[in-house]
C-alpha positions in Angstrom: 0.0 0.0 0.0 1.4 3.4 -1.0 -0.6 6.5 -0.1 -1.0 9.0 -2.9 -2.7 11.9 -1.2 -2.8 13.2 2.4 -4.7 15.7 4.5 -2.9 16.3 7.7 -4.3 16.9 11.2 -2.8 17.6 14.7 -4.2 15.4 17.5 -4.6 17.3 20.7 -6.1 14.7 23.2 -3.9 11.7 22.6 -3.6 11.0 26.4 -7.3 10.5 26.6 -7.5 7.8 24.0 -7.1 4.2 25.3 -5.7 1.7 22.9 -7.7 -1.3 24.2 -10.9 0.7 23.9 -9.9 1.9 20.4 -9.5 -1.7 19.1 -12.8 -2.8 20.6 -14.8 0.1 19.3 -13.4 -0.1 15.8 -15.1 -3.5 15.4 -18.3 -2.1 16.8 -18.3 0.5 14.0 -17.4 -2.0 11.3 -18.7 -1.3 7.8 -21.8 -3.1 6.5 -23.3 -2.8 3.1 -25.9 -0.2 2.3 -29.5 -1.0 3.0 -32.0 -0.5 0.1 -33.2 2.9 1.2 -29.8 4.3 2.6 -28.1 7.0 0.6 -24.7 6.5 2.1 -22.8 4.7 4.9 -19.3 4.6 6.3 -17.6 2.1 8.6 -14.3 0.5 9.4 -12.8 -2.4 7.4 -9.8 -4.6 8.0 -6.8 -2.9 6.2 -5.4 -6.3 5.0 -8.7 -7.5 3.5 -11.1 -10.2 4.4 -8.4 -12.7 5.3 -7.5 -10.6 8.3 -9.6 -9.9 11.4 -7.7 -6.9 12.7 -9.3 -3.5 12.3 -6.0 -1.7 13.2 -2.4 -2.5 12.5 0.2 -0.8 14.7 3.9 -0.9 14.0 6.5 1.1 15.9 3.9 3.8 16.8 2.3 4.0 13.4 -1.3 2.9 13.2 -3.2 2.0 10.0 -7.0 2.1 9.8 -9.2 1.7 6.7 -12.7 3.2 6.3 -15.2 2.1 3.7 -17.6 4.6 2.3 -20.5 3.7 0.1 -22.9 6.1 -1.6 -25.8 5.7 -4.0 -25.3 7.8 -7.1 -28.7 9.3 -8.1 -28.2 12.3 -10.5 -30.4 15.2 -9.7 -31.3 15.5 -13.4 -32.8 12.0 -13.3 -34.9 12.8 -10.3 -36.1 16.2 -11.7 -37.1 14.6 -15.1 -39.2 12.0 -13.3 -40.8 14.7 -11.1 -41.7 16.9 -14.0 -43.3 13.9 -15.9 -45.4 12.9 -12.8 -46.3 16.5 -12.0 -47.4 17.2 -15.6 -49.6 14.0 -15.6 -51.2 14.9 -12.2 -51.8 18.5 -13.4 -53.5 17.2 -16.5 -55.6 14.8 -14.6 -56.7 17.3 -12.0 -56.9 20.3 -14.2 -54.8 22.5 -12.0 -51.3 23.6 -11.2 -49.5 21.8 -8.4 -48.5 24.0 -5.4 -44.8 24.2 -4.5 -45.2 22.1 -1.4 -46.9 19.4 -3.5 -44.0 19.3 -5.9 -41.5 19.0 -3.1 -43.5 16.1 -1.7 -43.5 14.5 -5.1 -39.8 15.0 -5.4 -39.2 13.3 -2.1 -41.4 10.4 -3.2 -39.5 10.0 -6.5 -36.2 10.1 -4.7 -37.2 7.4 -2.2 -38.5 5.2 -5.0 -35.4 5.6 -7.3 -32.7 5.4 -4.6 -32.7 1.6 -4.1 -32.1 1.2 -7.9 -29.2 3.7 -8.0 -25.6 2.7 -8.7 -23.4 2.3 -5.6 -19.9 3.8 -5.4 -17.5 2.3 -2.9 -14.4 4.0 -1.7 -11.6 2.7 0.6 -9.9 5.5 2.6 -6.8 4.7 4.6 -5.9 6.6 7.8 -2.4 6.9 9.1 -2.0 7.7 12.8 1.5 8.5 14.0 1.2 8.2 17.8 4.8 9.5 18.3 4.1 12.8 16.5 0.4 12.9 17.4 -0.3 13.4 13.7 -3.1 11.9 11.7 -3.1 11.8 7.9 -6.2 10.8 5.9 -5.4 9.4 2.5 -7.8 11.1 0.2 -7.6 14.0 -2.3 -10.8 15.5 -0.8 -10.9 17.6 2.3 -14.6 16.8 2.7 -13.9 13.0 2.6 -11.1 13.4 5.1 -13.4 15.2 7.5 -16.0 12.4 7.1 -13.4 9.8 8.1 -12.4 11.9 11.1 -16.1 12.2 12.1 -16.3 8.4 12.0 -13.2 8.1 14.2 -14.6 10.7 16.6 -17.9 8.7 16.8 -15.9 5.5 17.4 -13.7 6.9 20.1 -16.2 9.2 21.7 -13.8 12.1 21.6 -11.3 13.3 19.0 -9.8 16.7 19.2 -8.0 17.4 15.9 -7.3 20.5 13.9 -5.8 20.8 10.4 -2.0 21.0 10.6 -0.9 24.6 10.1 2.5 26.3 9.8 4.0 29.7 10.8 4.5 30.5 7.1 1.5 30.1 4.8 2.2 27.6 2.1 1.2 30.0 -0.7 3.6 32.6 0.6 6.5 30.1 0.9 5.9 28.5 -2.5 5.9 31.9 -4.1 9.1 32.9 -2.4 10.8 29.6 -3.4 9.9 30.2 -7.0 10.8 33.9 -7.0 14.2 33.6 -5.3 16.3 30.4 -5.5 18.3 31.6 -2.5 15.2 30.9 -0.3 15.1 27.3 -1.2 16.4 24.8 1.4 19.4 22.8 0.3 17.5 19.5 0.3 14.5 20.8 -1.6 13.8 19.6 -5.2 11.7 21.8 -7.4 9.5 19.9 -9.8 7.8 20.9 -13.0 4.2 21.5 -11.9 2.7 24.8 -10.6 -0.6 26.7 -10.3 -0.4 30.5 -10.1 -3.3 32.5 -8.8 -3.8 36.1 -9.6 -4.7 38.4 -6.7 -8.2 39.8 -6.8 -9.7 37.4 -9.3 -10.1 33.6 -9.9 -7.7 33.5 -12.8 -5.3 30.6 -12.6 -2.2 29.8 -14.7 -1.4 26.1 -14.7 2.0 24.9 -15.7 2.7 21.2 -16.3 6.1 19.8 -17.3 7.5 23.3 -17.4 10.8 24.8 -16.3 9.8 26.6 -13.1 13.0 28.7 -13.2 12.4 30.1 -16.7 12.2 33.8 -17.5 8.5 33.3 -18.4 7.7 32.0 -14.9 9.5 35.0 -13.3 7.5 37.4 -15.4 4.3 35.8 -14.2 5.4 36.0 -10.6 6.4 39.7 -11.1 2.8 40.2 -12.4 1.5 39.7 -8.8 0.7 36.0 -9.1 1.1 33.6 -6.2 1.8 29.8 -6.2 -1.2 27.8 -4.9 0.3 24.4 -5.9 3.9 23.5 -6.4 5.6 20.2 -7.2 8.4 19.5 -4.7 10.7 16.8 -3.6 12.7 15.9 -0.5 15.9 14.2 -1.5 15.9 10.4 -0.8 12.3 10.4 0.5 9.3 11.6 -1.6 8.1 13.8 -4.4 4.7 15.5 -4.1 2.5 18.5 -5.0 2.1 20.9 -2.1 -1.3 22.8 -2.0 -2.0 26.1 -0.3 -4.1 24.3 2.4 -1.0 22.1 3.3 -2.6 19.1 1.6 0.1 17.0 -0.2 -1.0 15.1 -3.3 0.4 13.1 -6.1 2.9 11.5 -3.6 5.6 9.4 -5.2 8.1 7.6 -2.9 11.8 7.6 -3.7 13.2 4.5 -5.5 15.3 3.7 -2.4 12.2 3.4 -0.3 10.4 1.3 -2.9 13.5 -0.9 -3.3 13.8 -1.5 0.4 10.2 -2.6 0.5 10.7 -4.9 -2.4 13.7 -6.6 -0.8 11.9 -7.4 2.4 11.0 -11.1 2.9 7.3 -11.4 3.4 7.0 -15.2 2.9 4.2 -14.6 0.4 2.0 -13.4 3.3 -0.2 -10.6 2.1 -0.6 -9.2 5.7 3.2 -9.2 6.3 3.6 -7.4 2.9 1.0 -4.8 3.9 2.7 -4.2 7.2 6.2 -4.0 5.7 5.1 -1.5 3.0 3.1 0.5 5.5 5.9 0.9 8.1 8.5 2.0 5.4 5.9 4.4 3.9 5.0 5.8 7.4 8.6 6.3 8.4 9.3 8.2 5.1 6.1 10.3 5.4 6.8 11.2 9.0 10.4 12.4 8.3 9.2 14.2 5.2 6.4 16.0 7.0 8.9 17.1 9.7 11.1 18.5 7.0 8.2 20.2 5.2 7.1 21.9 8.4 10.6 23.1 9.0 10.6 24.6 5.5 7.4 26.4 6.4 8.8 28.1 9.5 7.6 25.4 12.0 4.2 24.5 13.2 1.8 27.2 14.3 0.5 26.8 17.8 -3.2 26.2 18.4 -5.0 29.6 18.4 -2.0 31.4 16.9 -2.8 33.8 14.1 -0.7 33.1 11.0 0.4 36.1 9.0 -1.2 36.3 5.6 
C-alpha cells in the first residue's frame, strides 16, 4: 500500500485515548453494506482485507486504519425529469397547477423510489495515525472526505480533538518565495515541473505542467503579482509530491530507495506481512518528510495562533 494523497491533522487529546478501547470500538463500528433505502454509509474495514480480522495495524507507533464509504449515485437530473413527468400528468388529470409544497413532496417520493435502484460507489480511505508525532493523515484528495473519516473516528472513540496542521508561514507565501528567489530554497529541496499560479483579486489561474519553473517566463508571471497555490516539490531520498495552499500533499511518489527497500523485504508470500512492511516503510518516510516540510514552512503554528497572511 502506498498513499498518494494526504490531508494532515494535529491530534490534541492523545492522552485521553485508550488503545484497548480503540481496538474494541473499531469493530463495533465495522462497515456493513448499504441497505436498500440508505443514501450513504461509512464504517471500518480490515486494512489487509477479508483474510484478516484486525481493524487496526500498529507498528512502531504507526497505526493503520481503513474506512469504507458507500454512496448511492442518483443524479439530480434523473430525479427532476421524473418529477416533471409525474407533475405534468397529475396537473392534466386534476386540471390545476400543483403547489410548490406538492411538488416538493412529489420530489421526495420519487427520490425514495429511485434510490434503491441507483448505482453504488464504494471508496476505501486509509488513515495513518502517527502516535509518536500525534499526527493523523487521511489518504484522500478530498478535504470533505477526510473530515468524514475523522467524524467516523470521533464517533468511534467518543472524543477526538483534531485541527488541520498549520505552519507559521503560509504555504502560498512560501511557495511563491521559493519560485521567485532560488536563495530561499532549502538545500535538500527539489523543485518539480508543476505549478498553479493564482492572480490576486480574481479567480484566474495559470497552470504549468512539465515546465521549467526557473524560466524567465515563470519569473514574469510572478512579477505580475501572481502567487503559487500548488507546487511540485521533492525531498531528496524520500518523496516527491505536490504541495497545495491548504497544506494538503497530493500526487505522492516515494523515492526509489524506499520502494526498493520494501521490495527486498522477505514477506514469505504473506499478504498481511507485505502490507505491514510497506506501511511501516511508507509511514517512516512520510513522518520524516512532513517534519522537514514543516521546517521549510517556519515550524508548526500553535493552536489559536494567528498566522500572518
